[in-house]
N, C-alpha and C positions, 0 to 999 in steps of 0.2 A: 504494500500500500504506500503511495507516495507520501512523503512527509512523516512517516512513522519512525520512531526511534525505539531502541531497546532500553528497558528498565527492569532490573531484577530478572533478566532472562525472558521477559514477556514483551511483545510488541505493544507500544502505546498507540491508542487510536487518535486520529485527528480530532481534536476537541471541537473544531468548527462544524463537524458533521453531526454532532450530538446536541440535543436540546438541553444540555446541562453545562454548568460552569466548568472551566478548564481543569482545575484540580480534581473535581468530582469525576470527570470523564476518564481520568488516568487511573483510577482505583481498580477498576475491573468491571466485568459485565454485570454482575449482580449487585454491586455496590452503587453503581451510578443510577440515580433515581431520575427518570424523565421529569422535566419541569412541569408537565401537565398534572402529575400526581401530587404536586404540592399545593394545588388550588383547593381550598376547603369547600367551595361551591359545588364541586363535583361529588362530594360525599355527604352533604347536608341531608339529614332525614333518611339515610339509607337503611338503617336497621329496621325501622317499622315498615318502610316501603317494601323491603325484601320479604318480610313476614307476610304482609297482606298479599303480595304478588304470589307467594307460594300457596296461600289459601285459595286464591282464584285458580291457579294452575291445578290444585287438587280437585277442584270442582270440574274443570275441563277434562282432567284425566279420568275422573269418575264417569263422566258422560261418555267419553270415548270407550272406556271399558264396558259400560252398560250396552252401548250400541254393538260392540263386538260380540258380547254374550248373547244379545237378542238375535243378531244375524245368524249366529251358529245354532241357536235353539230353533229358529225358524227353519233353517236348513234340515235339521233333524226331523222336525214335524212334517215338513213337506215330503221328505224322503221316506216317511213311515218308519223311521228308526234306523234306516240303513246307514245314515251318516252319523250315528250316535258316537262313534269313536272320535269324531271331530270335536266333541265337547271336551275331550281330553286336551285339545289344543288350547283351550281357554286357560288352563293352568300354565301353559308355556307362553302364551301370548300376553297375558296380563302383566307379568313382570317386564316384558320387553316394551310395552307401550310407554311407560314413563321414560325409559332409556332412549327410545326413538324420538319421543316428543321433545325432550330437553336437548338432545343432540342436534336435531334438525332445526329447532328454533334458535338456539343459542349460536350454533355454527352457521346459521343462515344469514341472509343479507341485512336483517334488522338486529341481529345479535341479542335478541330478547324473546322470552316466552310471551304468551298472551298476557299473563298476569304482570310481567315486568313492563310491558308496553303500557298497560293500564295505569301503572304507578310510576311512570317516568324513570325506569331503570333499564340499563343495558349493560352488557358485559363487553369488556375490551381486554386485549392482551396487555401485558405489562408495558409493551412498547407503544401502545395506542392503537394498534391495528385491531380489526375485528377478528374474533377467534375462528380458528379453522375447525372443521368437523371433528377431526381427531382430538383436538384440544377440548372441544365441547363434550365428546364422548367420554374422555378420561375424567373430566371434571364431574360429569353426571354419575359415572360409576363410583368415583371416590366419595361423592356426596352421599349416595344411598348406602354405600358400605360403611362409611364412618358414622352416619346417623343411626344405622341399625345396630352397629357394634357398641355404641356408647349411649343408646337410648335417647339420642338427641342432645346430650350434654355437650358434645363437641361444638355445637352451634354457639355456645357462649364465648368462644374465641373471638367472634366478631365484635363483642362488646368491649374488648380490651385493646383495640388498635384504632387509630384515628381514621383509617380508610375503610373500616368495617369489613375487612377481608376475612372470609372464613377459611378453614384449613384447606379445603379442596381448592379454593381460589389460589391460595399461596402455592400449593404443590403443582398446580397446572399453569401458573403464570397469568392468572386472570384477575381482573379488577372490576367490581361492579361500580358503575357511575350513574349520575343523573343524566338522562338523555338531553334535557333542556339546557344543561350547563355545557354540553358539548356542541351546541349549535354553532359556535364560532369556529369549531374545528379543533382537532387534536394535533399537536406536533408529534410526528411519528419518527422513531429511531430508524436509521437505515438498516438493511440486513447486515448481519455480521460479516466483516471482511470487505465491505464496500464503503467508499467515502460518502 
C-alpha cells in the first residue's frame, strides 16, 4: 500500500483513508473506532426500541408459523391423510422460520426486520456498511443460542455499554443504530488493504 510504513512489524494504514484521527488509525483494526460510532444520536433510545421491535417480530413470526401449520394441515385434509407425514415437517420448519426471517431481513437491503423498521432501528456492520447475509445468519444463530442457553440473561449486556450492543452484535461485528440518525449518511471504512 503506498505511503504505509512498518511499526512493530505490522504495516501502518494511511490515516487519511480512515474516518478516525491519525493516532487512532495506527493502533490496529479492532482498536480504531469509526467516527460515526461516537455520535450519541445514533444510539438514543435503542434499548427499549430493540425490545419493542423484537415483540413485533415475535408476532410476525407467530403469524408466519401459524400460516405454515395451517397450509400443511390443509394439505393433509385435502389428501385424506396421505400427506400426514408432512406434519412432521412442521417440527423442522418452525425453528428455521425465525432463522430465515432474521437472516433475510437483516442481511437485506433495509438491514432491519419489520419490527426494527417500525421502531426506527437498523443494523450496520462495525465499518458502517450494511450487513451481509452470512453476517446476519451468524448473528441470528448466536442470538437464539445465547438467549436459550442463558434464559435471556445475556441480553442484559446491552444495558452496560453506551452503544447498547448485545453479545451477538459484538461477536459478529454488528451495531444497531437509529435509522433516522443515519439519514445524513455513514462514513464507511475502506476494505482492508485498500487506501
